[in-house]
MISE-620881 format. One record per residue (C-alpha): x, y, z; residue number from 1; residue in one letter. Coordinates in nm, 3 decimals. Layout:
{{X,Y,Z},NUM,"a"}
...
// end
This chain:
{{-2.623,-8.875,2.093},1,"m"}
{{-2.626,-8.504,2.236},2,"e"}
{{-2.615,-8.443,2.589},3,"q"}
{{-2.876,-8.178,2.746},4,"v"}
{{-2.875,-7.875,2.968},5,"n"}
{{-3.086,-8.011,3.249},6,"n"}
{{-3.062,-7.790,3.571},7,"t"}
{{-3.417,-7.939,3.719},8,"n"}
{{-3.350,-8.255,3.558},9,"n"}
{{-3.720,-8.201,3.375},10,"t"}
{{-3.702,-8.072,3.059},11,"n"}
{{-3.583,-8.287,2.798},12,"k"}
{{-3.573,-8.119,2.507},13,"n"}
{{-3.305,-7.805,2.554},14,"i"}
{{-2.969,-7.867,2.350},15,"i"}
{{-2.699,-7.790,2.508},16,"d"}
{{-2.384,-7.921,2.265},17,"n"}
{{-2.084,-7.841,2.517},18,"n"}
{{-2.047,-8.186,2.540},19,"n"}
{{-2.175,-8.371,2.274},20,"i"}
{{-2.109,-8.708,2.242},21,"q"}
{{-2.004,-8.840,1.894},22,"k"}
{{-2.036,-9.186,1.882},23,"t"}
{{-2.067,-9.416,1.549},24,"r"}
{{-2.414,-9.623,1.588},25,"s"}
{{-2.358,-9.970,1.444},26,"a"}
{{-2.659,-9.925,1.229},27,"k"}
{{-2.572,-9.843,0.879},28,"a"}
{{-2.651,-9.420,0.861},29,"f"}
{{-3.012,-9.355,0.720},30,"k"}
{{-3.120,-9.033,0.693},31,"f"}
{{-3.488,-8.979,0.832},32,"n"}
{{-3.586,-8.621,0.840},33,"p"}
{{-3.942,-8.773,1.003},34,"f"}
{{-3.795,-8.927,1.342},35,"d"}
{{-3.897,-8.796,1.649},36,"k"}
{{-3.597,-8.767,1.761},37,"e"}
{{-3.448,-8.552,1.512},38,"f"}
{{-3.760,-8.345,1.501},39,"h"}
{{-3.665,-8.252,1.866},40,"v"}
{{-3.241,-8.232,1.786},41,"n"}
{{-3.105,-8.275,1.449},42,"p"}
{{-2.773,-8.231,1.489},43,"y"}
{{-2.653,-8.579,1.606},44,"p"}
{{-2.780,-8.683,1.250},45,"t"}
{{-2.627,-8.454,1.075},46,"y"}
{{-2.296,-8.525,1.262},47,"y"}
{{-2.392,-8.899,1.131},48,"r"}
{{-2.422,-8.733,0.770},49,"l"}
{{-2.118,-8.557,0.760},50,"r"}
{{-1.896,-8.787,0.905},51,"s"}
{{-2.049,-9.135,0.720},52,"e"}
{{-2.218,-9.036,0.422},53,"d"}
{{-2.170,-8.695,0.305},54,"p"}
{{-2.352,-8.760,-0.029},55,"v"}
{{-2.620,-8.974,0.103},56,"h"}
{{-2.900,-9.153,-0.092},57,"r"}
{{-3.228,-9.086,0.085},58,"y"}
{{-3.346,-9.401,-0.056},59,"f"}
{{-3.245,-9.627,-0.340},60,"v"}
{{-3.328,-9.418,-0.684},61,"g"}
{{-3.449,-9.122,-0.415},62,"g"}
{{-3.304,-8.823,-0.323},63,"d"}
{{-2.972,-8.710,-0.226},64,"w"}
{{-2.874,-8.530,0.089},65,"v"}
{{-2.596,-8.339,0.154},66,"l"}
{{-2.469,-8.197,0.477},67,"g"}
{{-2.146,-8.053,0.450},68,"r"}
{{-2.095,-7.714,0.430},69,"y"}
{{-1.859,-7.713,0.096},70,"a"}
{{-2.117,-7.932,-0.087},71,"d"}
{{-2.420,-7.708,0.030},72,"v"}
{{-2.230,-7.413,-0.047},73,"k"}
{{-2.110,-7.578,-0.376},74,"a"}
{{-2.436,-7.644,-0.510},75,"v"}
{{-2.605,-7.345,-0.396},76,"l"}
{{-2.404,-7.132,-0.603},77,"r"}
{{-2.419,-7.343,-0.871},78,"s"}
{{-2.586,-7.259,-1.225},79,"g"}
{{-2.651,-7.683,-1.256},80,"r"}
{{-2.988,-7.672,-1.042},81,"v"}
{{-3.281,-7.530,-1.033},82,"r"}
{{-3.524,-7.486,-0.773},83,"t"}
{{-3.802,-7.784,-0.680},84,"h"}
{{-4.060,-7.811,-0.862},85,"d"}
{{-4.335,-7.801,-0.604},86,"q"}
{{-4.621,-7.642,-0.821},87,"p"}
{{-4.589,-7.941,-1.052},88,"e"}
{{-4.633,-8.168,-0.726},89,"l"}
{{-4.927,-7.978,-0.630},90,"i"}
{{-5.048,-8.051,-0.988},91,"q"}
{{-5.005,-8.411,-0.943},92,"q"}
{{-5.205,-8.435,-0.641},93,"k"}
{{-5.514,-8.340,-0.819},94,"n"}
{{-5.537,-8.686,-1.039},95,"l"}
{{-5.658,-8.792,-0.651},96,"y"}
{{-5.961,-8.528,-0.677},97,"l"}
{{-6.079,-8.641,-0.971},98,"q"}
{{-6.455,-8.673,-0.970},99,"g"}
{{-6.509,-8.537,-0.616},100,"k"}
{{-6.562,-8.179,-0.743},101,"g"}
{{-6.230,-8.093,-0.584},102,"k"}
{{-5.901,-7.937,-0.659},103,"n"}
{{-5.561,-7.773,-0.563},104,"l"}
{{-5.553,-7.516,-0.860},105,"n"}
{{-5.555,-7.226,-0.705},106,"v"}
{{-5.232,-7.354,-0.485},107,"l"}
{{-5.077,-7.507,-0.763},108,"a"}
{{-5.076,-7.176,-0.965},109,"y"}
{{-4.992,-6.932,-0.665},110,"t"}
{{-4.700,-7.193,-0.571},111,"s"}
{{-4.575,-7.110,-0.935},112,"n"}
{{-4.564,-6.765,-0.904},113,"k"}
{{-4.385,-6.745,-0.559},114,"l"}
{{-3.992,-6.652,-0.601},115,"l"}
{{-3.867,-6.959,-0.395},116,"f"}
{{-3.976,-7.181,-0.689},117,"y"}
{{-3.891,-6.963,-1.018},118,"m"}
{{-3.614,-6.986,-1.194},119,"n"}
{{-3.427,-6.736,-1.427},120,"p"}
{{-3.554,-6.536,-1.628},121,"p"}
{{-3.890,-6.527,-1.432},122,"d"}
{{-3.713,-6.484,-1.099},123,"h"}
{{-3.456,-6.227,-1.174},124,"s"}
{{-3.702,-5.991,-1.300},125,"r"}
{{-3.939,-6.052,-1.043},126,"l"}
{{-3.690,-6.040,-0.773},127,"r"}
{{-3.556,-5.691,-0.918},128,"s"}
{{-3.892,-5.509,-0.819},129,"l"}
{{-3.885,-5.610,-0.461},130,"v"}
{{-3.529,-5.602,-0.382},131,"v"}
{{-3.529,-5.243,-0.303},132,"k"}
{{-3.757,-5.233,-0.007},133,"a"}
{{-3.568,-5.529,0.179},134,"f"}
{{-3.187,-5.332,0.135},135,"s"}
{{-2.977,-5.308,0.421},136,"p"}
{{-3.009,-4.934,0.408},137,"t"}
{{-3.345,-4.903,0.419},138,"v"}
{{-3.394,-5.179,0.674},139,"v"}
{{-3.132,-4.941,0.887},140,"e"}
{{-3.433,-4.667,0.861},141,"r"}
{{-3.674,-4.933,1.009},142,"m"}
{{-3.471,-4.970,1.317},143,"r"}
{{-3.630,-4.717,1.552},144,"p"}
{{-4.023,-4.827,1.419},145,"r"}
{{-3.858,-5.171,1.512},146,"i"}
{{-3.749,-5.084,1.874},147,"q"}
{{-4.115,-4.908,1.911},148,"e"}
{{-4.308,-5.201,1.829},149,"i"}
{{-4.089,-5.465,2.048},150,"v"}
{{-4.145,-5.155,2.337},151,"n"}
{{-4.531,-5.174,2.273},152,"d"}
{{-4.542,-5.564,2.307},153,"l"}
{{-4.308,-5.610,2.596},154,"l"}
{{-4.477,-5.298,2.814},155,"g"}
{{-4.733,-5.466,2.940},156,"p"}
{{-4.545,-5.759,3.037},157,"i"}
{{-4.347,-5.598,3.323},158,"h"}
{{-4.561,-5.671,3.567},159,"n"}
{{-4.677,-5.979,3.513},160,"k"}
{{-4.382,-6.200,3.600},161,"g"}
{{-4.396,-6.502,3.303},162,"t"}
{{-4.406,-6.478,2.952},163,"m"}
{{-4.436,-6.672,2.614},164,"d"}
{{-4.131,-6.511,2.438},165,"i"}
{{-4.303,-6.682,2.133},166,"i"}
{{-4.666,-6.568,2.163},167,"a"}
{{-4.567,-6.212,2.334},168,"d"}
{{-4.275,-6.094,2.110},169,"l"}
{{-4.091,-6.350,1.855},170,"a"}
{{-4.477,-6.396,1.664},171,"g"}
{{-4.654,-6.068,1.630},172,"p"}
{{-4.348,-5.869,1.594},173,"l"}
{{-4.310,-5.974,1.231},174,"p"}
{{-4.578,-5.982,1.152},175,"v"}
{{-4.654,-5.617,1.248},176,"t"}
{{-4.310,-5.483,1.101},177,"v"}
{{-4.446,-5.717,0.725},178,"i"}
{{-4.805,-5.583,0.783},179,"s"}
{{-4.668,-5.213,0.821},180,"k"}
{{-4.444,-5.260,0.480},181,"m"}
{{-4.709,-5.392,0.294},182,"l"}
{{-4.969,-5.169,0.428},183,"g"}
{{-5.226,-5.405,0.573},184,"i"}
{{-5.422,-5.246,0.826},185,"p"}
{{-5.396,-5.353,1.207},186,"n"}
{{-5.782,-5.527,1.209},187,"e"}
{{-5.655,-5.829,0.946},188,"a"}
{{-5.357,-5.853,1.064},189,"q"}
{{-5.399,-6.186,1.266},190,"d"}
{{-5.635,-6.338,1.002},191,"q"}
{{-5.304,-6.273,0.824},192,"l"}
{{-5.093,-6.420,1.065},193,"h"}
{{-5.324,-6.776,1.068},194,"q"}
{{-5.322,-6.779,0.676},195,"w"}
{{-4.947,-6.742,0.693},196,"s"}
{{-4.936,-7.032,0.897},197,"n"}
{{-5.092,-7.278,0.747},198,"v"}
{{-4.960,-7.157,0.394},199,"f"}
{{-4.607,-7.233,0.536},200,"s"}
{{-4.675,-7.577,0.512},201,"r"}
{{-4.609,-7.647,0.207},202,"i"}
{{-4.247,-7.588,0.278},203,"l"}
{{-4.222,-8.000,0.346},204,"d"}
{{-4.164,-8.287,0.214},205,"s"}
{{-4.490,-8.446,0.418},206,"l"}
{{-4.850,-8.315,0.356},207,"v"}
{{-5.165,-8.464,0.348},208,"s"}
{{-5.356,-8.466,0.048},209,"l"}
{{-5.645,-8.331,0.301},210,"e"}
{{-5.370,-8.051,0.423},211,"e"}
{{-5.323,-7.963,0.079},212,"y"}
{{-5.701,-7.890,0.044},213,"e"}
{{-5.686,-7.715,0.395},214,"v"}
{{-5.371,-7.493,0.236},215,"i"}
{{-5.612,-7.415,-0.114},216,"n"}
{{-5.899,-7.295,0.075},217,"k"}
{{-5.639,-7.068,0.284},218,"v"}
{{-5.475,-6.930,-0.075},219,"i"}
{{-5.856,-6.851,-0.182},220,"e"}
{{-5.895,-6.676,0.089},221,"d"}
{{-5.623,-6.491,0.073},222,"f"}
{{-5.570,-6.375,-0.253},223,"q"}
{{-5.961,-6.262,-0.229},224,"e"}
{{-5.834,-6.031,0.086},225,"y"}
{{-5.534,-5.926,-0.133},226,"l"}
{{-5.714,-5.825,-0.475},227,"r"}
{{-5.938,-5.621,-0.245},228,"n"}
{{-5.667,-5.390,-0.084},229,"l"}
{{-5.474,-5.370,-0.411},230,"v"}
{{-5.826,-5.239,-0.553},231,"a"}
{{-5.816,-4.998,-0.291},232,"e"}
{{-5.473,-4.902,-0.333},233,"r"}
{{-5.523,-4.858,-0.746},234,"e"}
{{-5.771,-4.600,-0.657},235,"k"}
{{-5.609,-4.420,-0.329},236,"d"}
{{-5.228,-4.534,-0.339},237,"p"}
{{-5.029,-4.487,-0.014},238,"q"}
{{-4.673,-4.494,0.092},239,"q"}
{{-4.628,-4.885,0.133},240,"d"}
{{-4.528,-5.182,-0.069},241,"l"}
{{-4.830,-5.283,-0.209},242,"i"}
{{-4.855,-4.944,-0.351},243,"s"}
{{-4.514,-4.964,-0.520},244,"d"}
{{-4.566,-5.294,-0.647},245,"l"}
{{-4.866,-5.110,-0.832},246,"i"}
{{-4.679,-4.846,-0.983},247,"a"}
{{-4.421,-5.081,-1.103},248,"a"}
{{-4.667,-5.265,-1.285},249,"r"}
{{-4.831,-4.951,-1.434},250,"e"}
{{-4.473,-4.856,-1.563},251,"q"}
{{-4.423,-5.128,-1.754},252,"g"}
{{-4.201,-5.352,-1.549},253,"e"}
{{-4.434,-5.675,-1.655},254,"r"}
{{-4.527,-5.743,-1.323},255,"l"}
{{-4.882,-5.982,-1.338},256,"s"}
{{-5.212,-5.911,-1.095},257,"q"}
{{-5.123,-6.340,-1.043},258,"e"}
{{-4.751,-6.230,-0.966},259,"e"}
{{-4.822,-5.940,-0.709},260,"l"}
{{-5.068,-6.148,-0.511},261,"l"}
{{-4.799,-6.448,-0.454},262,"a"}
{{-4.499,-6.180,-0.387},263,"t"}
{{-4.733,-6.025,-0.113},264,"c"}
{{-4.818,-6.383,0.001},265,"i"}
{{-4.476,-6.477,0.000},266,"l"}
{{-4.313,-6.185,0.172},267,"l"}
{{-4.614,-6.223,0.488},268,"f"}
{{-4.495,-6.610,0.470},269,"m"}
{{-4.133,-6.614,0.466},270,"t"}
{{-4.098,-6.244,0.630},271,"g"}
{{-4.261,-6.413,0.990},272,"e"}
{{-4.109,-6.750,0.982},273,"e"}
{{-3.727,-6.687,0.957},274,"t"}
{{-3.786,-6.383,1.201},275,"t"}
{{-3.988,-6.591,1.465},276,"v"}
{{-3.750,-6.909,1.451},277,"n"}
{{-3.442,-6.675,1.467},278,"t"}
{{-3.593,-6.502,1.797},279,"i"}
{{-3.706,-6.824,1.964},280,"g"}
{{-3.412,-6.990,1.901},281,"n"}
{{-3.181,-6.726,1.965},282,"g"}
{{-3.357,-6.720,2.353},283,"m"}
{{-3.353,-7.070,2.419},284,"l"}
{{-2.974,-7.126,2.336},285,"a"}
{{-2.885,-6.791,2.556},286,"l"}
{{-3.114,-6.968,2.822},287,"l"}
{{-2.950,-7.267,2.774},288,"s"}
{{-2.566,-7.084,2.827},289,"h"}
{{-2.580,-6.861,3.069},290,"p"}
{{-2.245,-6.767,3.048},291,"e"}
{{-2.306,-6.600,2.698},292,"q"}
{{-2.634,-6.454,2.802},293,"m"}
{{-2.420,-6.254,3.112},294,"e"}
{{-2.153,-6.138,2.797},295,"t"}
{{-2.441,-6.015,2.617},296,"l"}
{{-2.563,-5.825,2.942},297,"k"}
{{-2.244,-5.662,2.964},298,"r"}
{{-2.173,-5.600,2.646},299,"e"}
{{-2.499,-5.521,2.433},300,"p"}
{{-2.326,-5.402,2.156},301,"t"}
{{-2.229,-5.749,2.088},302,"m"}
{{-2.611,-5.794,1.976},303,"i"}
{{-2.510,-5.832,1.570},304,"q"}
{{-2.228,-6.141,1.626},305,"n"}
{{-2.468,-6.294,1.867},306,"a"}
{{-2.771,-6.299,1.634},307,"v"}
{{-2.519,-6.415,1.372},308,"e"}
{{-2.404,-6.717,1.572},309,"e"}
{{-2.717,-6.819,1.656},310,"i"}
{{-2.837,-6.815,1.308},311,"l"}
{{-2.573,-7.077,1.251},312,"r"}
{{-2.605,-7.255,1.578},313,"y"}
{{-2.958,-7.320,1.528},314,"d"}
{{-3.045,-7.247,1.187},315,"s"}
{{-3.443,-7.107,1.152},316,"p"}
{{-3.448,-7.275,0.799},317,"v"}
{{-3.286,-7.639,0.805},318,"q"}
{{-3.330,-7.751,0.467},319,"m"}
{{-3.373,-7.638,0.118},320,"t"}
{{-3.414,-7.869,-0.233},321,"n"}
{{-3.283,-7.858,-0.595},322,"r"}
{{-3.306,-8.046,-0.908},323,"i"}
{{-3.032,-8.089,-1.104},324,"a"}
{{-3.027,-7.970,-1.453},325,"i"}
{{-2.661,-8.125,-1.554},326,"d"}
{{-2.470,-8.404,-1.414},327,"n"}
{{-2.267,-8.300,-1.041},328,"i"}
{{-1.967,-8.486,-0.946},329,"e"}
{{-1.955,-8.455,-0.539},330,"i"}
{{-1.714,-8.690,-0.374},331,"g"}
{{-1.713,-9.015,-0.530},332,"n"}
{{-2.064,-8.973,-0.653},333,"q"}
{{-2.273,-8.845,-0.966},334,"t"}
{{-2.589,-8.689,-0.922},335,"i"}
{{-2.757,-8.716,-1.274},336,"k"}
{{-2.961,-8.444,-1.429},337,"t"}
{{-3.317,-8.456,-1.326},338,"g"}
{{-3.253,-8.590,-0.944},339,"e"}
{{-3.309,-8.381,-0.644},340,"k"}
{{-3.121,-8.272,-0.424},341,"i"}
{{-3.171,-8.173,-0.056},342,"i"}
{{-2.914,-7.949,0.128},343,"l"}
{{-2.899,-7.959,0.456},344,"c"}
{{-2.797,-7.614,0.585},345,"l"}
{{-2.844,-7.676,0.933},346,"g"}
{{-2.612,-7.960,0.878},347,"s"}
{{-2.360,-7.726,0.690},348,"a"}
{{-2.359,-7.493,0.960},349,"n"}
{{-2.236,-7.710,1.237},350,"r"}
{{-1.940,-7.886,0.986},351,"d"}
{{-1.610,-7.842,1.218},352,"p"}
{{-1.439,-7.828,0.852},353,"a"}
{{-1.560,-7.440,0.803},354,"q"}
{{-1.659,-7.393,1.175},355,"f"}
{{-1.386,-7.487,1.509},356,"p"}
{{-1.603,-7.604,1.774},357,"d"}
{{-1.903,-7.635,1.558},358,"p"}
{{-2.119,-7.739,1.857},359,"d"}
{{-2.039,-7.467,2.068},360,"q"}
{{-2.237,-7.182,2.116},361,"f"}
{{-2.045,-6.902,2.167},362,"n"}
{{-2.127,-6.527,2.065},363,"i"}
{{-1.775,-6.406,2.065},364,"n"}
{{-1.702,-6.654,1.730},365,"r"}
{{-1.588,-6.447,1.460},366,"c"}
{{-1.760,-6.553,1.148},367,"q"}
{{-2.105,-6.431,0.890},368,"d"}
{{-2.024,-6.731,0.652},369,"n"}
{{-2.267,-6.921,0.802},370,"h"}
{{-2.597,-7.054,0.536},371,"l"}
{{-2.861,-7.002,0.771},372,"a"}
{{-3.021,-6.777,0.492},373,"f"}
{{-2.915,-6.991,0.186},374,"g"}
{{-2.687,-6.880,-0.084},375,"d"}
{{-2.673,-6.820,-0.436},376,"g"}
{{-2.963,-6.644,-0.647},377,"i"}
{{-3.194,-6.739,-0.417},378,"h"}
{{-3.077,-6.625,-0.089},379,"s"}
{{-3.320,-6.483,0.136},380,"c"}
{{-3.473,-6.162,0.024},381,"l"}
{{-3.546,-6.031,0.382},382,"g"}
{{-3.246,-6.151,0.555},383,"s"}
{{-3.136,-5.781,0.682},384,"a"}
{{-3.495,-5.727,0.777},385,"l"}
{{-3.517,-6.051,0.970},386,"a"}
{{-3.136,-5.993,1.139},387,"r"}
{{-3.283,-5.608,1.254},388,"a"}
{{-3.570,-5.731,1.433},389,"q"}
{{-3.415,-6.053,1.615},390,"a"}
{{-3.099,-5.798,1.699},391,"q"}
{{-3.357,-5.571,1.852},392,"i"}
{{-3.597,-5.798,2.013},393,"a"}
{{-3.326,-6.027,2.186},394,"i"}
{{-3.101,-5.747,2.359},395,"n"}
{{-3.434,-5.564,2.423},396,"t"}
{{-3.538,-5.876,2.589},397,"l"}
{{-3.204,-5.918,2.715},398,"v"}
{{-3.115,-5.579,2.884},399,"q"}
{{-3.462,-5.525,3.029},400,"q"}
{{-3.515,-5.883,3.183},401,"f"}
{{-3.219,-5.954,3.301},402,"p"}
{{-3.308,-6.244,3.527},403,"d"}
{{-3.540,-6.437,3.255},404,"l"}
{{-3.562,-6.801,3.335},405,"k"}
{{-3.684,-7.055,3.148},406,"l"}
{{-4.026,-7.297,3.246},407,"v"}
{{-3.881,-7.601,3.326},408,"p"}
{{-4.109,-7.790,3.126},409,"d"}
{{-4.097,-7.973,2.823},410,"k"}
{{-4.083,-7.782,2.492},411,"l"}
{{-4.212,-7.844,2.201},412,"e"}
{{-4.110,-7.769,1.825},413,"w"}
{{-4.346,-7.688,1.573},414,"r"}
{{-4.432,-7.927,1.290},415,"k"}
{{-4.221,-7.831,1.039},416,"n"}
{{-3.925,-8.039,0.885},417,"i"}
{{-3.791,-7.744,0.691},418,"a"}
{{-3.806,-7.432,0.886},419,"l"}
{{-3.704,-7.507,1.291},420,"r"}
{{-3.878,-7.328,1.548},421,"g"}
{{-4.078,-7.355,1.863},422,"l"}
{{-4.437,-7.348,1.916},423,"k"}
{{-4.394,-7.156,2.279},424,"t"}
{{-4.062,-7.057,2.513},425,"l"}
{{-4.220,-6.980,2.873},426,"p"}
{{-3.981,-6.787,3.082},427,"v"}
{{-3.995,-6.642,3.435},428,"t"}
{{-3.892,-6.332,3.563},429,"f"}
{{-3.888,-6.054,3.854},430,"t"}
{{-4.151,-5.828,3.802},431,"c"}
{{-4.037,-5.406,3.838},432,"r"}
// end
């Protein structure tokens, strides 16, 4: 198991991999992402996956699990896989609601229009309509505005002596940024933020029928709000992404109303999740490794490299799924057509075959080839924006609050398997 960096011997959940003990258990390896220890710290399990059974069968006749960098990257870039058919899975849940006057039709239909569940040619067509808004050039022009938002969020906190990095900064920052891009009014942002958090649960493998019903109702409300907003933009276009998507539809770009709504929901959800987790996981890593924090304080220009190391070291997205559309030979195993593959991005990013001393957090590491944002045609659309927000937020925290200290209390990770992030990150500091 991994050791913990625990100055006060009270916090059992701060991950410190500097002295990781990689011991092989006497029991045969079995991948279990629902285990409580895995939820707190998945990296010892990933080590065993790569070392003992790198092409692992989750259970007899079940999913395949891959954890080595080369294998994960090859599958992501392969033309022999398609995205996981989550919409069909949700439709199957409807069978349990027959005769009860309930259904998950709205959730299933909306999920079917989400980019990360689409395959070419529809995926290519829809992504081409949105990708320009998230290009590195556009994001660079947004940096001054992002810095203003960060300063506004942190301004009232300087005299408090305490803050929750998640609630006070990491959470509201991407909500505000993506809302500005889409043209969401300020008064609606909190509500859409709540809906987005509920909707993000569809990314997980273990969701109860009752929770699916809640998500279905949230999507009904989310869509109703967006329909009204789209109707307003059709009458009075603004300088925002919703207006741009409406214009693309009217110019014959084959963007349906349902695709427009689903794309807005997707951008709100994914634009928030990856950024919140990157900032939170990154600040936890820096607070747990004071020497790295001090390096960044002295050399703020290292922030770009630091964020890449944060993304590699404790990836905000831990897993993604694919389905084989042809037989795939990996190692001494054959993944057959139709079988599901779980790709462990978090494990790939700790593979010593790709990254020397992978369990060491080192912001001087020269690399940008991690898989935190995936790879291939479904690589994260908003990766440039997530990087920019994380760079600005983390550098501002480190420079404006030079004596940040983690509150010695138990850390709680969010209820999610595919995504990895903290619910709270309380810190103290000296008031100005």
